[in-house]
C-alpha positions as CSV (number, residue, x, y, z in Angstrom):
1,X,-164.9,77.2,-188.6
2,X,-168.5,77.8,-187.5
3,X,-171.3,75.4,-188.7
4,X,-174.8,74.5,-187.7
5,X,-175.0,70.7,-187.9
6,X,-178.2,69.1,-189.3
7,X,-179.1,66.5,-186.7
8,X,-182.1,64.4,-185.6
9,X,-181.4,63.9,-181.9
10,X,-183.2,61.1,-180.1
11,X,-183.8,60.6,-176.4
12,X,-180.4,59.9,-174.7
13,X,-178.5,61.9,-177.3
14,X,-178.0,65.6,-177.7
15,X,-177.9,67.7,-180.8
16,X,-175.5,70.6,-181.3
17,X,-176.9,74.0,-182.0
18,X,-173.7,75.5,-183.2
19,X,-170.4,73.8,-183.8
20,X,-167.0,75.5,-183.6
21,X,-164.0,73.7,-185.0
22,X,-160.5,75.0,-184.2
23,X,-158.5,74.5,-187.3
24,X,-155.1,74.0,-185.7
25,X,-156.1,71.4,-183.1
26,X,-159.3,70.1,-184.7
27,X,-160.9,70.4,-181.3
28,X,-164.7,70.8,-181.4
29,X,-166.6,73.3,-179.2
30,X,-170.4,72.7,-179.0
31,X,-172.6,75.7,-178.3
32,X,-176.1,75.5,-176.9
33,X,-178.4,78.5,-177.8
34,X,-181.0,79.4,-175.2
35,X,-183.3,82.3,-174.5
36,X,-183.3,84.5,-171.5
37,X,-186.2,83.7,-169.2
38,X,-189.2,85.6,-170.5
39,X,-190.0,88.8,-168.5
40,X,-187.7,87.9,-165.7
41,X,-185.2,90.7,-165.5
42,X,-185.0,91.5,-161.8
43,X,-183.1,93.2,-159.0
44,X,-182.4,91.1,-155.9
45,X,-184.2,92.4,-152.9
46,X,-182.0,90.5,-150.4
47,X,-178.8,88.5,-150.3
48,X,-179.3,85.0,-151.7
49,X,-176.6,82.3,-151.2
50,X,-175.3,81.0,-154.6
51,X,-177.1,83.7,-156.5
52,X,-176.0,87.2,-155.5
53,X,-176.2,90.2,-153.2
54,X,-179.0,92.6,-152.5
55,X,-179.2,95.1,-155.3
56,X,-177.6,92.9,-158.0
57,X,-179.2,93.1,-161.4
58,X,-180.0,89.6,-162.7
59,X,-181.1,88.0,-166.0
60,X,-182.0,84.2,-165.7
61,X,-181.4,82.0,-168.8
62,X,-183.8,79.2,-169.6
63,X,-181.5,76.2,-169.9
64,X,-183.2,72.8,-169.5
65,X,-183.5,69.6,-171.4
66,X,-186.6,69.4,-173.6
67,X,-186.5,65.6,-173.8
68,X,-187.0,64.1,-170.4
69,X,-186.5,60.3,-170.1
70,X,-189.6,58.4,-168.9
71,X,-188.8,54.7,-169.0
72,X,-186.5,53.1,-166.3
73,X,-184.2,51.5,-168.9
74,X,-183.7,54.7,-170.8
75,X,-183.2,56.6,-167.5
76,X,-180.6,54.1,-166.4
77,X,-178.8,54.4,-169.8
78,X,-178.8,58.2,-169.5
79,X,-177.6,58.0,-165.9
80,X,-174.7,55.8,-167.0
81,X,-173.9,58.3,-169.8
82,X,-173.9,61.2,-167.4
83,X,-171.8,59.1,-164.9
84,X,-174.3,59.6,-162.1
85,X,-176.6,57.3,-160.1
86,X,-180.1,56.5,-161.3
87,X,-181.6,58.4,-158.3
88,X,-179.5,61.4,-159.1
89,X,-180.5,61.4,-162.8
90,X,-184.2,61.0,-161.9
91,X,-184.0,64.0,-159.5
92,X,-182.4,66.1,-162.2
93,X,-184.0,64.5,-165.3
94,X,-184.6,67.8,-167.1
95,X,-181.2,69.3,-166.4
96,X,-177.9,69.3,-168.4
97,X,-174.4,68.2,-167.3
98,X,-171.2,69.9,-168.3
99,X,-170.7,67.0,-170.7
100,X,-173.9,68.0,-172.6
101,X,-172.2,71.1,-174.3
102,X,-169.2,73.3,-173.8
103,X,-170.9,76.7,-174.0
104,X,-174.3,78.3,-173.6
105,X,-175.1,81.4,-175.6
106,X,-178.1,83.7,-174.9
107,X,-179.7,86.9,-176.1
108,X,-181.0,89.0,-173.1
109,X,-183.9,90.4,-175.1
110,X,-186.5,87.9,-173.9
111,X,-186.1,89.1,-170.4
112,X,-187.9,92.3,-171.4
113,X,-190.9,90.6,-173.0
114,X,-194.2,89.4,-171.5
115,X,-197.2,87.3,-172.6
116,X,-200.5,89.1,-172.3
117,X,-204.1,88.6,-173.1
118,X,-206.6,91.1,-174.5
119,X,-210.4,91.4,-173.8
120,X,-211.1,88.7,-176.4
121,X,-208.6,86.3,-174.9
122,X,-206.1,86.7,-177.7
123,X,-202.5,86.0,-176.6
124,X,-200.0,88.7,-177.3
125,X,-196.2,88.7,-176.9
126,X,-195.1,92.2,-176.3
127,X,-192.0,94.2,-175.4
128,X,-192.3,95.6,-171.8
129,X,-189.9,96.6,-169.1
130,X,-190.0,97.9,-165.5
131,X,-188.5,101.2,-164.5
132,X,-185.5,99.3,-163.2
133,X,-185.3,97.4,-166.5
134,X,-185.2,100.7,-168.5
135,X,-182.5,102.1,-166.2
136,X,-180.5,99.0,-166.9
137,X,-181.0,99.2,-170.7
138,X,-179.9,102.9,-170.6
139,X,-176.8,101.9,-168.8
140,X,-175.9,99.6,-171.7
141,X,-175.6,102.8,-173.8
142,X,-178.0,102.2,-176.8
143,X,-177.4,105.0,-179.3
144,X,-181.1,105.5,-179.7
145,X,-183.9,105.2,-177.2
146,X,-186.9,104.6,-179.4
147,X,-188.8,101.5,-178.5
148,X,-188.2,99.8,-181.8
149,X,-184.4,100.4,-181.6
150,X,-184.2,99.2,-178.0
151,X,-186.0,96.0,-178.9
152,X,-183.4,95.2,-181.5
153,X,-180.6,96.4,-179.3
154,X,-181.3,94.1,-176.4
155,X,-182.0,91.2,-178.8
156,X,-178.5,91.6,-180.1
157,X,-176.9,91.7,-176.7
158,X,-175.5,88.1,-176.6
159,X,-173.6,86.6,-173.7
160,X,-171.7,83.4,-173.4
161,X,-170.7,81.1,-170.5
162,X,-168.8,77.9,-170.2
163,X,-170.8,74.9,-169.0
164,X,-168.2,74.5,-166.3
165,X,-168.9,78.0,-165.0
166,X,-172.7,77.6,-164.7
167,X,-172.8,74.1,-163.1
168,X,-173.5,73.5,-159.5
169,X,-170.2,73.0,-157.8
170,X,-167.9,74.1,-155.0
171,X,-165.9,76.1,-157.6
172,X,-168.8,78.2,-158.9
173,X,-170.7,78.5,-155.6
174,X,-174.0,77.9,-157.3
175,X,-176.5,76.0,-155.1
176,X,-179.0,73.4,-156.4
177,X,-182.6,74.2,-155.8
178,X,-183.9,70.6,-156.1
179,X,-185.5,69.4,-152.8
180,X,-184.4,65.8,-153.4
181,X,-180.8,66.6,-154.4
182,X,-178.4,65.0,-152.0
183,X,-175.5,67.2,-152.9
184,X,-176.9,70.7,-153.2
185,X,-173.5,72.4,-153.4
186,X,-171.7,70.0,-155.7
187,X,-174.2,67.8,-157.7
188,X,-172.6,68.8,-161.0
189,X,-175.9,69.6,-162.8
190,X,-176.7,72.9,-164.5
191,X,-179.7,74.8,-163.0
192,X,-182.7,75.2,-165.2
193,X,-182.2,78.9,-164.9
194,X,-178.5,79.9,-164.6
195,X,-178.2,83.6,-164.0
196,X,-176.3,86.4,-165.6
197,X,-175.4,88.7,-162.7
198,X,-174.5,92.2,-163.6
199,X,-173.8,93.3,-160.0
200,X,-175.3,96.4,-158.4
201,X,-175.7,98.7,-161.4
202,X,-176.7,101.6,-159.2
203,X,-173.1,101.7,-157.8
204,X,-171.5,102.0,-161.2
205,X,-170.0,105.2,-162.4
206,X,-172.1,106.9,-165.0
207,X,-169.5,106.3,-167.7
208,X,-169.3,102.5,-167.1
209,X,-171.4,99.9,-168.9
210,X,-172.8,97.0,-166.8
211,X,-170.8,93.8,-167.3
212,X,-171.5,90.3,-165.8
213,X,-169.7,89.6,-162.6
214,X,-170.0,85.8,-162.7
215,X,-168.0,84.7,-165.8
216,X,-170.5,85.4,-168.5
217,X,-168.9,87.3,-171.3
218,X,-170.1,89.5,-174.2
219,X,-170.0,87.8,-177.6
220,X,-167.7,90.6,-178.8
221,X,-165.0,89.2,-176.4
222,X,-165.5,85.6,-177.4
223,X,-162.1,85.0,-179.1
224,X,-160.1,85.0,-175.8
225,X,-162.9,83.1,-174.1
226,X,-162.7,80.3,-176.7
227,X,-158.9,80.3,-176.6
228,X,-159.1,79.6,-172.8
229,X,-161.8,77.0,-173.2
230,X,-159.6,75.1,-175.8
231,X,-157.1,74.4,-173.0
232,X,-159.8,72.7,-170.9
233,X,-161.3,70.3,-173.4
């Protein structure tokens, strides 16, 4: 059963964007909906530890807490809830933990938009892509290459990942970028911009569609993904 709970989350609590209830076990899977980082589709120019190899096609996902905790008492309460030290929580105050939600879902469309400004200083939000971006989109095999169709096509390309698979840990190999983090390879927080890595698309055979190499999955393949997740929660 899929529902969208009506909640009024306060500081220290977290609302649920989408709730999945498994009828047989009554287990609840919480899904956090996030946008891809605006205009940040990119190709890695060099190997980067914890991120990817030179030539990998990447789409970062904006995944951060909107309610940061200011007062010391509330920060301490939140640290206790996250089961971390106060210093660790303060260092990562705008970041999620795996306990915050089970799954993050994102559309990649926002990665191909940018904010611009005309001569009269009016702000515009427009669909735009680099040559590499267009090559990537073509590899996804849209049935129509008109701009209007491509806009809708990439908006509807939705990917999912388990919070366990995007957290900073020895298992995932993701590295924390916070300067004050004392455990950069295993702090357990989720980066502000976890990345969907499609690998080196240029090396793909012409008949193959790019697919994430780092445990993100297409929403069309979500049933097996959720079945596996049920065994972990």
